[in-house]
N, C-alpha and C positions, 0 to 999 in steps of 0.2 A: 451377515457380518463381514465386514472389511478386515483384509489381513493387515495388521500391524507390525510395522518394524522399526526398529531404532536406527536412526541416522546421524551423524555428526554433522555439525554445521558446515565442515569442508565437503562432505559428500552432498549434501543437500543442494550445497552451491553449486556443483556441478549438474545436478539434475536439473534446478531451476532455470538454469542460464539455458537450457535447450527448451524450455516450456513458454512459450511465447504467443500471445493474443495478437490476431491481426484485427485490430477495431477500425471499421471503417470500410471493410471489405467483406465479400460475401465467400471468403476464402475456405479451405478444406477446414470442416468441423474438428478434427483431431488437433488442428493447431491451437485451438481455445480451450483444449480440455485441461484442467489442473493436474499438477503432479499428483503421485499416488500419495493417499493419505498414511502418513507415518507420524508415529508419535511414541516418546518414552512413556509416557504415562496418559493413556488415552481415556478420556472421559466424556467427550464429546466428538461426533464423526466430522465436526467442522474444524477443529482446533489440531494443530500438529506442534506438539511441545517438543522443543529441540532439547536434547541431553547437553549439547554446547551450544548457548547463546551466542548471536552474532554481536560484534561490538557496533555500537552507533557509526554510521557512514560520517565522514569528514565531507560536509555539504555547507558550503558558504554561498547563498545565492541571494536573490532578491525576493521580497515578499509582495502581497497585493498592492502595497503603498510604494514601491520602488525602493524600499529600505533593506540594507545587509543584514540577512538572518542566518546566522550559525546555529546549525541545526543540533549539533551536539550542547552547545552552550543555552540556546532557548529552550530545550527541552529536558535539561539536566535534573533529575530527581522527580520527572512527571510522567505519569502513563501515558505512553504515546503510541498513536498507530500512523503507520506510514505507509503511502502508496504511490505507486509511479503510473501514470497515466495521461490523458490528454483531453481537453475541452471538446474536439470535434469528433471524438468518439461515441458513436451512435447506441452503444449497449453497454458493455460491461463496465466501463468507468462510472458514467452518471448513476447505474444501478449500485455500485459498490457504495459510492457516497452517500446515495439514498438509504440503503439497508444501515449505513453505520449511524447517518443522522437520526434514523427512526429509533435504532437502539438508545443512542445519546440521550434522546429526550424522555425515554423511560428511566432514566437515572435521576436520584434526587439531585436538587441544584448543586449542592455543593460538590457532588461527584462529577457533575456536567462541567463545572469551572475547573476541575483538575484534570480532566482528559484532554490530551492535546492530539488532533488529528491533523496531520500534514500531508497535502497533495503536492507532488512534484511532477512539473509536466515532463512528457518526453517529446514534445514537439514545441521546443522554446521559441523557434523561428516565428510560428504563429500565436502561441501563448504568452502573450505579454503581462506583465503584471496587470494591466488594465483589464486584459480579456478574462485573468483567473478571478478578479475581483468581482466581476460579472456573472460568471459562471458557477461560482462555488456555493454561493447562496441559493441560488435555483436549483442544482444538482444536490446539493448537501446541506449546508447548514451555515450560517453568517460566521461561526466562530473557528471554523475550518481554515487552516494555515494555507496558502497557495504559493508555491516557490517555482521560480525560473532562472534561466541564466544559460551559460554556455553548455552546449550539447556534451562535450568531452567531459567536463566537470559533473555533470548530470550522470551519464553514463558510468564513470568511474563509481560514482558514489553507490549508484545502485547495484554493481558488481559486489561491493562490498556486503552486500546483505543477500547476495546470490540471485539478484534481479536482473535477467538480461533484457536489455533493450537495442534497439537498431535505430539510425536515422530515419527519418519519414522519408517515404517515397512516392513519387506520384503514379497512378496506373493510368492506362490506356484511355480509359473514359474521364480521367481527370480527377479521379478520387485520389485524396492523399491517405496514405495509410502509414500508421507508426506501430510498428511490431513491438510490444513489450510484455514482460512478467506480469501477470494480473493478480499477485499475490499480497495481502495486507501483512505488514509485520508487526506486533505488538512489543513493545519495550517496558520492562519493568520500573516502576518508580523508585524500587529499592536497589537495583544494581546497574539500571542503565543498558542491561543487555537485551537484546531483541531474541526473547526466548520462546514466543509464540508464533504460528505462522498460520494464515487462512487463504483457501484457494476462492477461486472467482465464484464458485457455486454455494459459497456461505450465505445465508440468509438473513434477513433482518432478525429474525428469531434466534438465530445462533448467536448473532453479536449480543443481543438483549440478555440472553443467558449467561454470557461470558463476562459481558463488559464489567459487571459490579467485582468479579475477582481480578480481572486485569488491572482495575483500578488501584487494588490493594497489592498488586504485584504477586497473585497466587497463581497457581497454575488452574485452568479451566478443568 
């Protein structure tokens, strides 16, 4: 059994800011490990239910069609998952999107239409709207929203939900690495609060089990 501990959103923010994944490199394995599993009302190993939910981040970016997308306004009153990553990531990002896509397809059509999945790039220099439009359908699902914009805005928005990201850097071998927190945050359609967190080890089965409750704004 994993040890369960109650954390406030503020405390979790500090913990998550230090938990980054080095997508695109063969770095230390410890760098890609998820934050410790903590939950106020644990019912699954995957879900971390926050005792104090995050407010939705103030993110106004561009979608895959180049149109302005206000995250708060566009997802208001809708069950929403948000993830920060980038298209050149060889492992964690596409796997996360694929797992969510598999779980979404298991939902009734009406619930599929309700669920909003938002992917925010951490590498906006390369991830243009057009690039996101090509990548998301293959990595995840055509219904997923892809957002890009200036890095400071993205970084500030991520910090509002405890996700740490750093500017992309180039390694000696030419590989471009984007360090970013690999957590998925679920927002309730009832309160618009980010009340559930998932780590990078969350499986498609985990999401399949929890999404029906998240759609209703219930705790998994």
